C-alpha positions in Angstrom: 33.3 5.1 6.3 29.6 4.5 7.1 27.9 1.2 6.0 24.6 0.2 4.5 22.7 -3.0 4.1 22.2 -3.9 0.5 21.4 -7.0 -1.6 24.2 -7.4 -4.2 22.1 -10.1 -6.0 18.9 -12.0 -5.3 18.9 -13.3 -1.7 22.4 -12.0 -1.1 22.5 -9.3 1.6 25.7 -7.7 2.7 27.1 -4.6 4.5 28.9 -2.2 2.2 30.7 1.0 2.8 29.7 4.2 1.1 30.9 7.8 0.8 28.7 10.5 2.1 27.8 13.1 -0.5 28.3 16.8 0.1 25.3 18.4 1.8 23.0 20.4 -0.4 21.6 23.7 0.7 18.2 22.2 1.8 19.5 18.9 2.8 20.0 17.3 6.2 22.3 14.5 7.4 20.7 12.1 9.8 22.5 9.7 12.1 20.3 6.6 12.1 19.2 5.2 15.4 16.6 2.6 14.4 15.4 1.0 11.1 13.2 -1.7 9.8 12.5 -3.4 6.4 9.2 -4.3 4.9 8.6 -8.0 4.9 6.1 -8.3 2.1 6.7 -6.3 -1.1 10.4 -5.7 -0.3 11.1 -9.4 -0.1 9.5 -9.9 -3.5 12.2 -7.7 -5.0 14.9 -9.1 -2.8 14.1 -12.6 -4.1 13.6 -11.4 -7.6 10.2 -13.2 -7.7 8.1 -13.2 -10.9 6.2 -10.1 -9.9 9.5 -8.2 -9.6 10.1 -9.0 -13.2 6.7 -7.6 -14.2 6.9 -3.8 -13.6 3.7 -1.8 -13.7 3.6 0.7 -16.6 1.6 3.8 -15.7 1.1 4.8 -19.3 -0.6 1.4 -20.1 -2.2 0.9 -16.7 -0.9 -2.6 -16.8 2.2 -4.7 -16.1 4.7 -4.9 -19.0 7.0 -8.0 -18.4 10.7 -7.6 -19.0 12.0 -9.5 -22.1 12.7 -13.2 -21.6 16.3 -14.0 -20.7 16.9 -10.6 -19.2 18.7 -10.8 -15.8 17.4 -9.5 -12.5 16.9 -5.7 -12.5 17.5 -3.4 -9.6 20.6 -4.9 -8.0 22.5 -3.9 -6.0 19.3 -3.2 -4.1 19.1 -1.0 -1.0 17.1 -2.7 1.7 14.8 -1.1 4.3 11.5 0.7 4.6 11.5 3.2 7.5 14.1 4.6 9.9 14.4 7.0 12.9 17.4 9.1 13.6 18.9 12.4 14.9 19.8 15.3 12.6 23.6 15.6 12.7 24.1 18.3 10.0 22.0 20.9 8.2 22.4 22.7 4.9 22.6 26.5 5.0 19.0 27.0 3.7 17.3 24.4 5.9 14.5 25.9 7.9 12.5 22.9 9.3 15.2 21.2 11.4 18.1 21.9 13.7 21.0 19.7 14.7 19.8 17.3 17.5 16.2 17.1 16.3 14.8 13.5 16.1 13.2 12.7 12.8 11.8 9.7 10.9 10.8 8.8 7.3 11.0 6.2 4.5 14.7 5.6 4.6 16.9 2.5 3.9 18.9 0.6 6.4 22.2 2.6 6.6 24.1 4.4 9.2 23.4 7.9 7.8 20.7 9.4 5.6 21.4 12.5 3.4 18.0 13.7 2.3 16.1 16.9 1.4 14.5 18.4 4.5 11.1 17.8 3.0 11.7 14.0 3.0 11.9 13.8 6.8 9.4 14.5 9.5 9.7 15.4 13.2 9.3 12.4 15.5 6.2 13.1 17.6 6.8 13.4 21.3 6.1 10.1 23.0 6.3 8.0 19.8 8.8 5.2 20.2 11.1 4.3 17.3 9.3 0.9 17.2 6.0 2.5 16.8 7.3 5.0 14.3 8.5 2.3 11.9 5.0 0.8 12.1 3.5 3.8 10.4 3.9 2.2 7.0 2.0 -1.0 7.9 -0.6 1.1 9.7 -1.2 3.2 6.5 -1.3 0.1 4.3 -3.8 -1.5 6.7 -6.0 1.5 6.8 -6.8 0.9 3.2 -9.2 -1.7 4.7 -11.7 1.2 4.8 -12.6 -0.1 1.4 -14.1 -3.2 3.0 -16.7 -1.0 4.8 -16.5 -2.9 8.1 -19.5 -1.9 10.2 -20.8 -2.0 13.7 -21.4 -5.6 14.9 -19.7 -7.2 11.9 -17.8 -10.5 12.1 -14.3 -10.1 10.6 -11.5 -12.5 9.9 -7.9 -11.4 9.2 -5.7 -13.8 7.3 -2.0 -13.2 7.8 -0.6 -11.6 11.0 2.5 -9.8 9.8 2.8 -6.1 10.7 0.0 -5.1 8.3 -2.3 -7.9 9.4 -1.8 -7.0 13.1 -2.7 -3.4 12.3 -5.8 -4.7 10.4 -6.9 -6.7 13.5 -6.9 -3.5 15.5 -8.6 -1.4 12.8 -11.4 -4.0 12.5 -12.1 -3.5 16.2 -11.9 0.3 15.9 -14.4 0.1 13.1 -16.9 -1.7 15.3 -16.5 -5.4 14.6 -18.2 -7.7 17.1 -16.0 -10.7 16.4 -12.4 -10.5 15.1 -10.8 -13.8 14.1 -7.0 -13.8 13.4 -5.5 -16.5 11.2 -1.8 -17.4 10.9 0.3 -20.6 11.0 2.9 -18.9 13.3 2.1 -19.2 17.0 4.0 -16.1 18.1 2.0 -14.0 15.7 -1.3 -15.4 16.9 -0.3 -14.5 20.5 0.4 -10.9 19.5 -3.0 -10.7 17.7 -4.8 -11.9 20.9 -2.9 -9.3 22.9 -3.9 -6.6 20.4 -7.6 -7.4 20.5 -8.5 -10.4 18.4 -11.2 -12.6 20.0 -9.9 -15.9 18.4 -6.6 -16.8 16.8 -6.6 -19.8 14.5 -3.8 -22.0 13.1 -5.0 -22.7 9.5 -3.1 -26.0 9.6 -4.9 -27.3 12.6 -7.5 -30.1 12.4 -8.3 -30.8 8.8 -6.6 -27.6 7.6 -9.9 -26.1 6.5 -9.7 -22.7 8.1 -12.7 -21.4 6.1 -15.0 -24.1 7.5 -13.6 -23.7 11.0 -14.5 -20.0 10.9 -18.0 -20.8 9.7 -18.4 -23.1 12.7 -17.3 -20.2 15.0 -20.1 -18.0 13.7 -23.2 -20.0 14.5 -24.7 -23.5 14.9 -23.8 -26.1 12.4 -26.5 -27.2 9.9 -28.1 -30.6 10.4 -26.8 -33.7 8.7 -28.9 -33.0 5.6 -28.3 -29.3 5.6 -31.0 -26.6 5.7 -34.2 -27.2 3.8 -33.8 -26.3 0.1 -37.1 -25.3 -1.3 -37.2 -25.4 -5.1 -39.6 -23.8 -7.6 -39.9 -24.6 -11.3 -39.6 -21.5 -13.6 -40.5 -20.9 -17.2 -38.3 -22.6 -19.7 -37.3 -25.5 -17.4 -35.1 -23.4 -15.0 -35.3 -24.2 -11.3 -35.0 -21.7 -8.5 -32.6 -23.1 -6.0 -32.0 -20.7 -3.2 -28.5 -20.7 -1.8 -28.8 -17.8 0.7 -30.2 -20.1 3.4 -27.3 -19.7 5.8 -25.6 -16.7 7.4 -22.6 -18.8 8.6 -19.3 -17.1 8.0 -17.8 -13.7 8.5 -19.2 -10.5 7.0 -15.7 -9.4 6.0 -12.5 -11.4 5.4 -9.3 -9.4 5.1 -6.4 -11.2 3.3 -3.0 -9.9 4.3 -0.7 -12.9 3.9 0.2 -12.8 0.2 -0.7 -16.5 0.0 -3.2 -17.6 -2.6 -4.2 -20.6 -0.4 -5.1 -18.1 2.3 -7.1 -16.1 -0.2 -9.1 -19.2 -1.0 -9.7 -19.8 2.7 -10.8 -16.2 3.2 -13.3 -16.7 0.4 -14.5 -19.9 2.0 -14.9 -18.2 5.4 -17.1 -15.4 4.1 -20.9 -15.5 4.3 -23.2 -15.3 1.3 -23.0 -11.7 -0.1 -20.1 -10.8 2.1 -16.8 -9.0 1.3 -13.3 -10.3 0.8 -10.8 -7.4 1.0 -7.3 -8.1 -0.4 -4.5 -5.9 1.0 -1.8 -8.4 -0.1 0.7 -8.2 -2.9 1.1 -11.6 -4.5 4.6 -12.4 -5.7 3.8 -15.6 -7.6 1.1 -17.6 -9.3 -2.2 -18.3 -7.6 -1.7 -21.9 -6.6 -4.6 -23.4 -4.7 -7.1 -20.7 -5.5 -10.4 -22.4 -6.4 -12.8 -19.9 -7.9 -15.3 -22.5 -8.9 -16.3 -23.1 -5.3 -17.8 -20.5 -2.8 -16.7 -17.5 -4.8 -18.8 -18.7 -7.8 -21.9 -19.4 -5.8 -22.0 -17.0 -2.8 -22.0 -13.7 -4.7 -19.0 -12.3 -2.8 -17.6 -8.9 -3.3 -13.9 -9.1 -3.9 -12.2 -5.8 -3.2 -8.5 -4.9 -4.0 -7.4 -2.2 -1.5 -4.2 -0.3 -1.7 -3.3 2.9 0.1 -1.0 4.2 -2.6 -3.3 3.7 -5.6 -4.7 7.1 -6.1 -7.3 8.4 -6.0 -8.8 6.4 -3.2 -12.3 5.1 -3.6 -13.8 7.8 -1.3 -11.7 10.7 -2.6 -11.6 13.6 -2.3 -12.7 13.2 1.3 -9.9 10.7 1.8 -6.5 10.9 0.3 -3.2 9.3 1.1 -2.2 12.3 3.2 -5.3 11.7 5.4 -4.5 8.0 5.8 -1.0 9.0 7.0 -2.1 11.7 9.4 -4.8 9.4 10.9 -2.5 6.5 11.3 0.3 8.6 12.9 -2.2 10.2 15.2 -3.6 6.8 16.3 0.0 5.4 16.9 1.0 8.5 18.9 -2.2 8.4 21.0 -2.1 4.6 21.5 -5.3 3.8 19.7 -3.2 1.8 17.4 -0.5 -0.2 19.2 2.8 -1.6 18.1 3.4 -3.8 21.1 5.1 -7.0 20.1 5.1 -6.3 16.4 8.7 -5.2 16.0 10.5 -8.5 16.7 13.3 -9.4 16.8 15.4 -6.3 17.4 19.1 -6.8 16.5 22.2 -4.6 16.3 23.2 -3.2 12.9 26.3 -5.4 12.9 24.1 -8.5 12.8 21.7 -7.2 10.2 22.9 -9.3 7.3 22.1 -12.6 9.0 18.9 -11.2 10.5 17.7 -10.1 7.1 18.5 -13.5 5.6 16.4 -15.0 8.5 13.2 -13.0 7.7 13.3 -14.6 4.2 14.4 -18.1 5.1 12.7 -18.4 8.5 9.7 -16.1 8.6 8.4 -18.0 11.7 11.2 -16.3 13.7 10.1 -12.7 13.2 7.2 -10.4 12.7 8.8 -7.1 11.7 12.6 -6.9 12.0 14.0 -4.0 14.0 17.6 -2.9 13.7 19.2 -0.7 16.3 22.3 1.4 15.6 24.9 2.2 18.3 
């Protein structure tokens, strides 16, 4: 019998056998060749973190927490985000595919996929399986359009997982003059430099103040007494105290790590009047996020960007379909690269321990790849 990777309880992955269902008229059966999980939001559910217990209610437009004392929901949980495979069987009414066609889609980590033909797409010629499973992070990163990165801008990307490494490349494609990549994991910083970042910073280096380090990168430091601060008395005893006397900092900071401390440093790194674009999903509380500092004074624009929250800000010109088509086209043409992002790559038989590793030792991976024999 075929097997699949599931979590039977929080942080408890295992391989389980399953029975293949009868093939429907418009269904296809795919023999999986390559698969990959999503290291961000998928791990939140896998760990049963607080955010996983606060489901979003579309009727209310808000989260509605589960009752206190209720156990973890959604287990057993199928694991995985995207997969590539070969069509092994087709239903009698299938018109899009033939046996032997290579396809990909949003599929779990299992040896076979039985899906409606509309749920799979042909694998473009020349697109590697590693690049194909990077379509999801590319689409999620392309939501950074909301940050309005422009020609000559200075950009910092915090968090160099798969989405962050795509955001580094997209910032350059948008015309950024300087791209600073920030992550505590050395291997991720190396990949960011190879994919076009100008500088890669370890946020723990020095005094651990990544925001101030980025400000130092973007211009000359102020003198010991800071810039002159002219003041003017106004009616009623108010004093005009200009704060927009320095352009140090990036024009746009993109937060992709899911760490509230990184969000604070992204805010700290951004110039007066700049933009902080948040692509992250935060699974816990915002420890270390100080909103009484630069965020309060520097009149920053804080933007939440999410590809799957429809309609997009610039609809109807841009829809999710266009984000997907653009990302796939750029991955296929090489304008967006997946070099070094899918690592490590392990055989399916080793997927239980490998999945446990991405949770317990994130420094050992960027985006896990699983190959099937």
